[in-house]
N, CA, C and O atoms as a GROMACS GRO file, in nm:
protein
  496
    1UNK      N    1   2.392   6.369  -9.326
    1UNK     CA    2   2.469   6.257  -9.276
    1UNK      C    3   2.599   6.245  -9.357
    1UNK      O    4   2.597   6.256  -9.480
    2UNK      N    5   2.710   6.222  -9.289
    2UNK     CA    6   2.840   6.212  -9.355
    2UNK      C    7   2.861   6.072  -9.411
    2UNK      O    8   2.820   5.972  -9.351
    3UNK      N    9   2.925   6.067  -9.525
    3UNK     CA   10   2.953   5.939  -9.590
    3UNK      C   11   3.085   5.882  -9.540
    3UNK      O   12   3.178   5.957  -9.510
    4UNK      N   13   3.092   5.752  -9.529
    4UNK     CA   14   3.217   5.684  -9.492
    4UNK      C   15   3.304   5.655  -9.613
    4UNK      O   16   3.415   5.603  -9.600
    5UNK      N   17   3.252   5.687  -9.731
    5UNK     CA   18   3.322   5.654  -9.854
    5UNK      C   19   3.466   5.709  -9.859
    5UNK      O   20   3.556   5.633  -9.893
    6UNK      N   21   3.491   5.838  -9.826
    6UNK     CA   22   3.630   5.887  -9.830
    6UNK      C   23   3.723   5.808  -9.738
    6UNK      O   24   3.838   5.782  -9.772
    7UNK      N   25   3.671   5.769  -9.621
    7UNK     CA   26   3.755   5.693  -9.528
    7UNK      C   27   3.782   5.553  -9.584
    7UNK      O   28   3.894   5.503  -9.573
    8UNK      N   29   3.683   5.491  -9.644
    8UNK     CA   30   3.700   5.357  -9.702
    8UNK      C   31   3.800   5.362  -9.817
    8UNK      O   32   3.886   5.274  -9.829
    9UNK      N   33   3.789   5.462  -9.902
    9UNK     CA   34   3.884   5.478 -10.013
    9UNK      C   35   4.025   5.498  -9.959
    9UNK      O   36   4.120   5.440 -10.011
   10UNK      N   37   4.040   5.581  -9.857
   10UNK     CA   38   4.173   5.607  -9.799
   10UNK      C   39   4.233   5.479  -9.742
   10UNK      O   40   4.352   5.453  -9.759
   11UNK      N   41   4.153   5.402  -9.674
   11UNK     CA   42   4.202   5.275  -9.616
   11UNK      C   43   4.241   5.178  -9.728
   11UNK      O   44   4.345   5.113  -9.720
   12UNK      N   45   4.160   5.168  -9.831
   12UNK     CA   46   4.191   5.079  -9.944
   12UNK      C   47   4.321   5.119 -10.011
   12UNK      O   48   4.403   5.034 -10.044
   13UNK      N   49   4.342   5.249 -10.032
   13UNK     CA   50   4.466   5.297 -10.094
   13UNK      C   51   4.587   5.269 -10.005
   13UNK      O   52   4.694   5.233 -10.054
   14UNK      N   53   4.570   5.286  -9.876
   14UNK     CA   54   4.680   5.257  -9.784
   14UNK      C   55   4.717   5.109  -9.788
   14UNK      O   56   4.836   5.075  -9.787
   15UNK      N   57   4.617   5.022  -9.794
   15UNK     CA   58   4.645   4.878  -9.804
   15UNK      C   59   4.714   4.843  -9.934
   15UNK      O   60   4.808   4.763  -9.935
   16UNK      N   61   4.670   4.902 -10.044
   16UNK     CA   62   4.733   4.876 -10.174
   16UNK      C   63   4.875   4.928 -10.178
   16UNK      O   64   4.963   4.864 -10.235
   17UNK      N   65   4.898   5.043 -10.117
   17UNK     CA   66   5.033   5.101 -10.117
   17UNK      C   67   5.131   5.012 -10.044
   17UNK      O   68   5.250   5.013 -10.075
   18UNK      N   69   5.083   4.934  -9.947
   18UNK     CA   70   5.170   4.844  -9.874
   18UNK      C   71   5.196   4.714  -9.947
   18UNK      O   72   5.281   4.635  -9.905
   19UNK      N   73   5.127   4.691 -10.055
   19UNK     CA   74   5.143   4.569 -10.133
   19UNK      C   75   5.267   4.577 -10.221
   19UNK      O   76   5.282   4.676 -10.294
   20UNK      N   77   5.356   4.477 -10.218
   20UNK     CA   78   5.476   4.481 -10.301
   20UNK      C   79   5.447   4.502 -10.449
   20UNK      O   80   5.523   4.572 -10.516
   21UNK      N   81   5.341   4.444 -10.500
   21UNK     CA   82   5.311   4.458 -10.643
   21UNK      C   83   5.275   4.601 -10.679
   21UNK      O   84   5.305   4.646 -10.789
   22UNK      N   85   5.210   4.672 -10.587
   22UNK     CA   86   5.166   4.809 -10.614
   22UNK      C   87   5.282   4.906 -10.598
   22UNK      O   88   5.296   4.998 -10.679
   23UNK      N   89   5.363   4.887 -10.497
   23UNK     CA   90   5.463   4.987 -10.461
   23UNK      C   91   5.600   4.964 -10.525
   23UNK      O   92   5.687   5.051 -10.514
   24UNK      N   93   5.622   4.853 -10.589
   24UNK     CA   94   5.755   4.816 -10.633
   24UNK      C   95   5.814   4.913 -10.735
   24UNK      O   96   5.749   4.950 -10.832
   25UNK      N   97   5.938   4.953 -10.709
   25UNK     CA   98   6.012   5.046 -10.796
   25UNK      C   99   6.150   4.986 -10.821
   25UNK      O  100   6.240   5.003 -10.739
   26UNK      N  101   6.169   4.917 -10.934
   26UNK     CA  102   6.298   4.852 -10.960
   26UNK      C  103   6.416   4.949 -10.964
   26UNK      O  104   6.527   4.912 -10.926
   27UNK      N  105   6.394   5.073 -11.010
   27UNK     CA  106   6.504   5.170 -11.014
   27UNK      C  107   6.551   5.204 -10.872
   27UNK      O  108   6.671   5.213 -10.846
   28UNK      N  109   6.456   5.222 -10.781
   28UNK     CA  110   6.495   5.244 -10.642
   28UNK      C  111   6.556   5.118 -10.583
   28UNK      O  112   6.649   5.124 -10.503
   29UNK      N  113   6.503   5.003 -10.623
   29UNK     CA  114   6.559   4.875 -10.578
   29UNK      C  115   6.704   4.859 -10.620
   29UNK      O  116   6.784   4.804 -10.544
   30UNK      N  117   6.740   4.906 -10.739
   30UNK     CA  118   6.880   4.900 -10.785
   30UNK      C  119   6.969   4.985 -10.694
   30UNK      O  120   7.081   4.945 -10.660
   31UNK      N  121   6.920   5.101 -10.656
   31UNK     CA  122   6.997   5.189 -10.565
   31UNK      C  123   7.013   5.124 -10.428
   31UNK      O  124   7.122   5.124 -10.370
   32UNK      N  125   6.903   5.068 -10.378
   32UNK     CA  126   6.909   5.001 -10.248
   32UNK      C  127   7.001   4.880 -10.254
   32UNK      O  128   7.078   4.855 -10.161
   33UNK      N  129   6.993   4.804 -10.363
   33UNK     CA  130   7.080   4.687 -10.380
   33UNK      C  131   7.227   4.730 -10.375
   33UNK      O  132   7.308   4.668 -10.307
   34UNK      N  133   7.259   4.835 -10.447
   34UNK     CA  134   7.397   4.883 -10.450
   34UNK      C  135   7.443   4.922 -10.310
   34UNK      O  136   7.557   4.894 -10.272
   35UNK      N  137   7.356   4.987 -10.233
   35UNK     CA  138   7.393   5.034 -10.099
   35UNK      C  139   7.396   4.922  -9.996
   35UNK      O  140   7.480   4.924  -9.906
   36UNK      N  141   7.306   4.826 -10.007
   36UNK     CA  142   7.290   4.728  -9.900
   36UNK      C  143   7.332   4.585  -9.933
   36UNK      O  144   7.357   4.506  -9.842
   37UNK      N  145   7.342   4.552 -10.062
   37UNK     CA  146   7.362   4.412 -10.100
   37UNK      C  147   7.488   4.386 -10.182
   37UNK      O  148   7.544   4.276 -10.178
   38UNK      N  149   7.533   4.488 -10.256
   38UNK     CA  150   7.639   4.465 -10.355
   38UNK      C  151   7.776   4.437 -10.295
   38UNK      O  152   7.865   4.391 -10.366
   39UNK      N  153   7.794   4.462 -10.168
   39UNK     CA  154   7.921   4.428 -10.104
   39UNK      C  155   7.940   4.276 -10.108
   39UNK      O  156   8.051   4.227 -10.127
   40UNK      N  157   7.830   4.204 -10.090
   40UNK     CA  158   7.838   4.058 -10.084
   40UNK      C  159   7.788   3.986 -10.209
   40UNK      O  160   7.829   3.873 -10.236
   41UNK      N  161   7.700   4.051 -10.287
   41UNK     CA  162   7.638   3.985 -10.401
   41UNK      C  163   7.662   4.059 -10.531
   41UNK      O  164   7.659   4.182 -10.536
   42UNK      N  165   7.687   3.983 -10.636
   42UNK     CA  166   7.699   4.035 -10.771
   42UNK      C  167   7.566   4.017 -10.843
   42UNK      O  168   7.485   3.932 -10.808
   43UNK      N  169   7.546   4.099 -10.945
   43UNK     CA  170   7.429   4.082 -11.032
   43UNK      C  171   7.470   4.023 -11.167
   43UNK      O  172   7.388   4.012 -11.258
   44UNK      N  173   7.596   3.986 -11.180
   44UNK     CA  174   7.649   3.928 -11.303
   44UNK      C  175   7.644   3.776 -11.295
   44UNK      O  176   7.681   3.718 -11.193
   45UNK      N  177   7.599   3.712 -11.400
   45UNK     CA  178   7.594   3.566 -11.405
   45UNK      C  179   7.734   3.508 -11.386
   45UNK      O  180   7.830   3.552 -11.451
   46UNK      N  181   7.746   3.410 -11.297
   46UNK     CA  182   7.873   3.342 -11.277
   46UNK      C  183   7.974   3.417 -11.192
   46UNK      O  184   8.084   3.367 -11.171
   47UNK      N  185   7.940   3.534 -11.142
   47UNK     CA  186   8.034   3.613 -11.061
   47UNK      C  187   7.990   3.609 -10.915
   47UNK      O  188   7.911   3.693 -10.871
   48UNK      N  189   8.042   3.513 -10.842
   48UNK     CA  190   8.011   3.502 -10.700
   48UNK      C  191   8.108   3.589 -10.620
   48UNK      O  192   8.222   3.610 -10.661
   49UNK      N  193   8.061   3.638 -10.509
   49UNK     CA  194   8.143   3.717 -10.417
   49UNK      C  195   8.137   3.646 -10.282
   49UNK      O  196   8.146   3.523 -10.276
   50UNK      N  197   8.124   3.721 -10.175
   50UNK     CA  198   8.104   3.661 -10.043
   50UNK      C  199   7.977   3.576 -10.046
   50UNK      O  200   7.971   3.469  -9.986
   51UNK      N  201   7.876   3.626 -10.117
   51UNK     CA  202   7.752   3.553 -10.140
   51UNK      C  203   7.743   3.516 -10.286
   51UNK      O  204   7.824   3.562 -10.367
   52UNK      N  205   7.645   3.434 -10.322
   52UNK     CA  206   7.632   3.392 -10.461
   52UNK      C  207   7.581   3.505 -10.550
   52UNK      O  208   7.522   3.602 -10.502
   53UNK      N  209   7.605   3.492 -10.679
   53UNK     CA  210   7.549   3.585 -10.777
   53UNK      C  211   7.397   3.578 -10.767
   53UNK      O  212   7.339   3.472 -10.748
   54UNK      N  213   7.333   3.694 -10.780
   54UNK     CA  214   7.187   3.699 -10.775
   54UNK      C  215   7.126   3.713 -10.913
   54UNK      O  216   7.006   3.735 -10.927
   55UNK      N  217   7.209   3.702 -11.016
   55UNK     CA  218   7.156   3.702 -11.152
   55UNK      C  219   7.064   3.583 -11.169
   55UNK      O  220   7.102   3.470 -11.140
   56UNK      N  221   6.943   3.607 -11.215
   56UNK     CA  222   6.849   3.499 -11.239
   56UNK      C  223   6.792   3.435 -11.113
   56UNK      O  224   6.745   3.321 -11.118
   57UNK      N  225   6.797   3.507 -11.001
   57UNK     CA  226   6.752   3.446 -10.875
   57UNK      C  227   6.603   3.411 -10.874
   57UNK      O  228   6.565   3.309 -10.818
   58UNK      N  229   6.520   3.494 -10.935
   58UNK     CA  230   6.376   3.467 -10.930
   58UNK      C  231   6.345   3.341 -11.010
   58UNK      O  232   6.370   3.334 -11.131
   59UNK      N  233   6.291   3.243 -10.941
   59UNK     CA  234   6.259   3.114 -11.001
   59UNK      C  235   6.365   3.007 -10.981
   59UNK      O  236   6.346   2.892 -11.020
   60UNK      N  237   6.476   3.044 -10.920
   60UNK     CA  238   6.586   2.950 -10.901
   60UNK      C  239   6.573   2.878 -10.766
   60UNK      O  240   6.529   2.939 -10.668
   61UNK      N  241   6.609   2.751 -10.759
   61UNK     CA  242   6.609   2.680 -10.631
   61UNK      C  243   6.724   2.730 -10.541
   61UNK      O  244   6.828   2.774 -10.590
   62UNK      N  245   6.702   2.722 -10.411
   62UNK     CA  246   6.808   2.760 -10.317
   62UNK      C  247   6.929   2.669 -10.335
   62UNK      O  248   6.918   2.553 -10.374
   63UNK      N  249   7.044   2.726 -10.306
   63UNK     CA  250   7.168   2.648 -10.308
   63UNK      C  251   7.208   2.594 -10.442
   63UNK      O  252   7.268   2.487 -10.449
   64UNK      N  253   7.178   2.666 -10.551
   64UNK     CA  254   7.201   2.607 -10.684
   64UNK      C  255   7.296   2.683 -10.776
   64UNK      O  256   7.310   2.645 -10.892
   65UNK      N  257   7.360   2.789 -10.729
   65UNK     CA  258   7.454   2.861 -10.816
   65UNK      C  259   7.586   2.785 -10.822
   65UNK      O  260   7.648   2.758 -10.719
   66UNK      N  261   7.627   2.750 -10.942
   66UNK     CA  262   7.752   2.675 -10.962
   66UNK      C  263   7.869   2.755 -10.909
   66UNK      O  264   7.879   2.876 -10.930
   67UNK      N  265   7.958   2.686 -10.842
   67UNK     CA  266   8.081   2.748 -10.796
   67UNK      C  267   8.069   2.823 -10.664
   67UNK      O  268   8.168   2.879 -10.617
   68UNK      N  269   7.952   2.825 -10.604
   68UNK     CA  270   7.939   2.891 -10.475
   68UNK      C  271   7.928   2.786 -10.365
   68UNK      O  272   7.857   2.687 -10.380
   69UNK      N  273   7.998   2.808 -10.255
   69UNK     CA  274   8.002   2.715 -10.143
   69UNK      C  275   7.892   2.751 -10.043
   69UNK      O  276   7.915   2.829  -9.950
   70UNK      N  277   7.774   2.696 -10.063
   70UNK     CA  278   7.659   2.723  -9.976
   70UNK      C  279   7.673   2.652  -9.842
   70UNK      O  280   7.744   2.552  -9.830
   71UNK      N  281   7.603   2.705  -9.743
   71UNK     CA  282   7.592   2.636  -9.614
   71UNK      C  283   7.505   2.512  -9.634
   71UNK      O  284   7.421   2.509  -9.724
   72UNK      N  285   7.525   2.410  -9.552
   72UNK     CA  286   7.437   2.292  -9.560
   72UNK      C  287   7.289   2.330  -9.543
   72UNK      O  288   7.203   2.270  -9.605
   73UNK      N  289   7.261   2.430  -9.460
   73UNK     CA  290   7.122   2.473  -9.437
   73UNK      C  291   7.061   2.527  -9.565
   73UNK      O  292   6.945   2.498  -9.596
   74UNK      N  293   7.138   2.606  -9.640
   74UNK     CA  294   7.085   2.663  -9.762
   74UNK      C  295   7.067   2.556  -9.869
   74UNK      O  296   6.968   2.556  -9.942
   75UNK      N  297   7.162   2.466  -9.877
   75UNK     CA  298   7.151   2.356  -9.974
   75UNK      C  299   7.027   2.271  -9.948
   75UNK      O  300   6.963   2.223 -10.042
   76UNK      N  301   6.994   2.252  -9.820
   76UNK     CA  302   6.884   2.163  -9.783
   76UNK      C  303   6.751   2.236  -9.766
   76UNK      O  304   6.650   2.173  -9.734
   77UNK      N  305   6.748   2.366  -9.786
   77UNK     CA  306   6.627   2.444  -9.759
   77UNK      C  307   6.509   2.402  -9.846
   77UNK      O  308   6.394   2.411  -9.802
   78UNK      N  309   6.536   2.357  -9.968
   78UNK     CA  310   6.428   2.310 -10.054
   78UNK      C  311   6.330   2.419 -10.097
   78UNK      O  312   6.212   2.391 -10.117
   79UNK      N  313   6.378   2.541 -10.110
   79UNK     CA  314   6.294   2.653 -10.149
   79UNK      C  315   6.321   2.693 -10.293
   79UNK      O  316   6.427   2.663 -10.349
   80UNK      N  317   6.226   2.760 -10.351
   80UNK     CA  318   6.246   2.824 -10.481
   80UNK      C  319   6.230   2.973 -10.457
   80UNK      O  320   6.135   3.017 -10.392
   81UNK      N  321   6.322   3.050 -10.511
   81UNK     CA  322   6.321   3.195 -10.490
   81UNK      C  323   6.216   3.263 -10.577
   81UNK      O  324   6.248   3.324 -10.679
   82UNK      N  325   6.091   3.252 -10.537
   82UNK     CA  326   5.986   3.329 -10.603
   82UNK      C  327   5.970   3.460 -10.525
   82UNK      O  328   6.039   3.482 -10.426
   83UNK      N  329   5.881   3.546 -10.570
   83UNK     CA  330   5.868   3.678 -10.508
   83UNK      C  331   5.827   3.669 -10.362
   83UNK      O  332   5.881   3.741 -10.279
   84UNK      N  333   5.733   3.583 -10.330
   84UNK     CA  334   5.686   3.570 -10.192
   84UNK      C  335   5.795   3.513 -10.102
   84UNK      O  336   5.810   3.558  -9.988
   85UNK      N  337   5.870   3.416 -10.150
   85UNK     CA  338   5.978   3.356 -10.070
   85UNK      C  339   6.089   3.458 -10.047
   85UNK      O  340   6.141   3.469  -9.936
   86UNK      N  341   6.126   3.533 -10.150
   86UNK     CA  342   6.226   3.638 -10.133
   86UNK      C  343   6.178   3.742 -10.031
   86UNK      O  344   6.256   3.787  -9.948
   87UNK      N  345   6.052   3.779 -10.039
   87UNK     CA  346   5.998   3.878  -9.946
   87UNK      C  347   6.011   3.828  -9.802
   87UNK      O  348   6.056   3.903  -9.715
   88UNK      N  349   5.973   3.706  -9.778
   88UNK     CA  350   5.982   3.650  -9.642
   88UNK      C  351   6.127   3.636  -9.598
   88UNK      O  352   6.162   3.670  -9.484
   89UNK      N  353   6.212   3.588  -9.686
   89UNK     CA  354   6.353   3.567  -9.653
   89UNK      C  355   6.423   3.698  -9.621
   89UNK      O  356   6.499   3.706  -9.524
   90UNK      N  357   6.397   3.800  -9.699
   90UNK     CA  358   6.469   3.926  -9.681
   90UNK      C  359   6.426   4.003  -9.557
   90UNK      O  360   6.493   4.100  -9.520
   91UNK      N  361   6.318   3.964  -9.494
   91UNK     CA  362   6.281   4.024  -9.365
   91UNK      C  363   6.383   3.981  -9.260
   91UNK      O  364   6.430   4.063  -9.181
   92UNK      N  365   6.417   3.852  -9.258
   92UNK     CA  366   6.508   3.797  -9.158
   92UNK      C  367   6.564   3.665  -9.210
   92UNK      O  368   6.510   3.559  -9.181
   93UNK      N  369   6.673   3.673  -9.288
   93UNK     CA  370   6.728   3.551  -9.349
   93UNK      C  371   6.756   3.437  -9.252
   93UNK      O  372   6.728   3.321  -9.283
   94UNK      N  373   6.812   3.468  -9.137
   94UNK     CA  374   6.849   3.362  -9.042
   94UNK      C  375   6.728   3.298  -8.976
   94UNK      O  376   6.736   3.183  -8.932
   95UNK      N  377   6.619   3.369  -8.968
   95UNK     CA  378   6.497   3.309  -8.912
   95UNK      C  379   6.435   3.212  -9.012
   95UNK      O  380   6.383   3.108  -8.974
   96UNK      N  381   6.441   3.247  -9.140
   96UNK     CA  382   6.379   3.162  -9.242
   96UNK      C  383   6.464   3.040  -9.276
   96UNK      O  384   6.412   2.931  -9.297
   97UNK      N  385   6.596   3.059  -9.280
   97UNK     CA  386   6.688   2.948  -9.308
   97UNK      C  387   6.794   2.946  -9.198
   97UNK      O  388   6.905   2.996  -9.217
   98UNK      N  389   6.759   2.888  -9.082
   98UNK     CA  390   6.857   2.880  -8.974
   98UNK      C  391   6.982   2.807  -9.022
   98UNK      O  392   6.974   2.699  -9.081
   99UNK      N  393   7.098   2.866  -8.995
   99UNK     CA  394   7.223   2.806  -9.038
   99UNK      C  395   7.276   2.865  -9.168
   99UNK      O  396   7.383   2.825  -9.214
  100UNK      N  397   7.204   2.959  -9.229
  100UNK     CA  398   7.254   3.024  -9.349
  100UNK      C  399   7.381   3.102  -9.317
  100UNK      O  400   7.400   3.146  -9.204
  101UNK      N  401   7.467   3.118  -9.415
  101UNK     CA  402   7.588   3.198  -9.397
  101UNK      C  403   7.559   3.347  -9.409
  101UNK      O  404   7.645   3.430  -9.376
  102UNK      N  405   7.441   3.382  -9.456
  102UNK     CA  406   7.408   3.522  -9.478
  102UNK      C  407   7.392   3.592  -9.343
  102UNK      O  408   7.306   3.557  -9.262
  103UNK      N  409   7.476   3.691  -9.320
  103UNK     CA  410   7.476   3.762  -9.192
  103UNK      C  411   7.392   3.889  -9.196
  103UNK      O  412   7.375   3.955  -9.093
  104UNK      N  413   7.340   3.925  -9.312
  104UNK     CA  414   7.259   4.045  -9.327
  104UNK      C  415   7.137   4.038  -9.235
  104UNK      O  416   7.068   3.936  -9.234
  105UNK      N  417   7.110   4.143  -9.158
  105UNK     CA  418   6.999   4.138  -9.062
  105UNK      C  419   6.860   4.146  -9.125
  105UNK      O  420   6.761   4.118  -9.058
  106UNK      N  421   6.852   4.183  -9.250
  106UNK     CA  422   6.723   4.188  -9.319
  106UNK      C  423   6.682   4.327  -9.359
  106UNK      O  424   6.731   4.426  -9.305
  107UNK      N  425   6.591   4.333  -9.453
  107UNK     CA  426   6.529   4.459  -9.496
  107UNK      C  427   6.393   4.464  -9.428
  107UNK      O  428   6.300   4.394  -9.468
  108UNK      N  429   6.381   4.546  -9.327
  108UNK     CA  430   6.260   4.549  -9.246
  108UNK      C  431   6.151   4.637  -9.305
  108UNK      O  432   6.033   4.619  -9.273
  109UNK      N  433   6.187   4.732  -9.391
  109UNK     CA  434   6.089   4.825  -9.448
  109UNK      C  435   6.024   4.760  -9.572
  109UNK      O  436   6.093   4.728  -9.669
  110UNK      N  437   5.892   4.742  -9.566
  110UNK     CA  438   5.820   4.671  -9.673
  110UNK      C  439   5.847   4.730  -9.811
  110UNK      O  440   5.874   4.655  -9.905
  111UNK      N  441   5.841   4.861  -9.825
  111UNK     CA  442   5.861   4.925  -9.955
  111UNK      C  443   6.001   4.905 -10.009
  111UNK      O  444   6.018   4.882 -10.129
  112UNK      N  445   6.101   4.913  -9.923
  112UNK     CA  446   6.239   4.890  -9.967
  112UNK      C  447   6.256   4.746 -10.013
  112UNK      O  448   6.319   4.720 -10.116
  113UNK      N  449   6.199   4.654  -9.937
  113UNK     CA  450   6.210   4.512  -9.974
  113UNK      C  451   6.141   4.486 -10.107
  113UNK      O  452   6.194   4.414 -10.191
  114UNK      N  453   6.024   4.544 -10.126
  114UNK     CA  454   5.951   4.528 -10.252
  114UNK      C  455   6.032   4.584 -10.368
  114UNK      O  456   6.034   4.525 -10.476
  115UNK      N  457   6.098   4.698 -10.346
  115UNK     CA  458   6.178   4.759 -10.452
  115UNK      C  459   6.298   4.672 -10.488
  115UNK      O  460   6.329   4.653 -10.606
  116UNK      N  461   6.366   4.619 -10.387
  116UNK     CA  462   6.481   4.532 -10.414
  116UNK      C  463   6.437   4.405 -10.487
  116UNK      O  464   6.504   4.361 -10.580
  117UNK      N  465   6.326   4.348 -10.446
  117UNK     CA  466   6.276   4.227 -10.513
  117UNK      C  467   6.236   4.258 -10.657
  117UNK      O  468   6.262   4.178 -10.747
  118UNK      N  469   6.175   4.374 -10.679
  118UNK     CA  470   6.140   4.413 -10.816
  118UNK      C  471   6.265   4.427 -10.900
  118UNK      O  472   6.266   4.389 -11.018
  119UNK      N  473   6.372   4.480 -10.842
  119UNK     CA  474   6.499   4.492 -10.914
  119UNK      C  475   6.556   4.352 -10.943
  119UNK      O  476   6.597   4.325 -11.056
  120UNK      N  477   6.557   4.266 -10.843
  120UNK     CA  478   6.610   4.131 -10.863
  120UNK      C  479   6.535   4.058 -10.974
  120UNK      O  480   6.594   3.980 -11.049
  121UNK      N  481   6.406   4.084 -10.986
  121UNK     CA  482   6.326   4.019 -11.090
  121UNK      C  483   6.366   4.064 -11.230
  121UNK      O  484   6.332   3.998 -11.328
  122UNK      N  485   6.437   4.176 -11.242
  122UNK     CA  486   6.482   4.222 -11.372
  122UNK      C  487   6.612   4.155 -11.416
  122UNK      O  488   6.652   4.167 -11.532
  123UNK      N  489   6.678   4.086 -11.326
  123UNK     CA  490   6.810   4.028 -11.354
  123UNK      C  491   6.794   3.893 -11.424
  123UNK      O  492   6.792   3.788 -11.361
  124UNK      N  493   6.782   3.899 -11.556
  124UNK     CA  494   6.759   3.778 -11.637
  124UNK      C  495   6.859   3.769 -11.748
  124UNK      O  496   6.856   3.674 -11.826
   0.00000   0.00000   0.00000
C-alpha cells in the first residue's frame, strides 16, 4: 500500500512557501522596490517624493509623514502599517483605501509583495 506522506509533505511545503514569513527575501525586495516603487517613494527619512518617504513605515499610522500632502482618504484611513496591512494594501491600494492618491495598480505576486514588505521592514 502506498503512503500519502510524500504528498502531505509536498502540500505542506507548498503552503509554507506561499507564506510571506517563509518566503520573504529583503535583498530581492530592495531590487523590486527600486524597479517598481522608487520613482514615487524614497527610503530616506524626511525625503518625500510624489509619495511619502517609506523610511520607518512598519508600525507607522497612515497619513503621518511630516511634510507630505496626503489625500483626505489616507489621512482618515485609521490604519497602522503593520506587515499584514501592508500586504493587503499592496495587492490593490485603491481598493483598500478608496480615494488614495497612490495610482500604483498593486503587487499581485505574493512572493514579490512579501519580499518588498520584508525590505520595507528593514528601513529603520
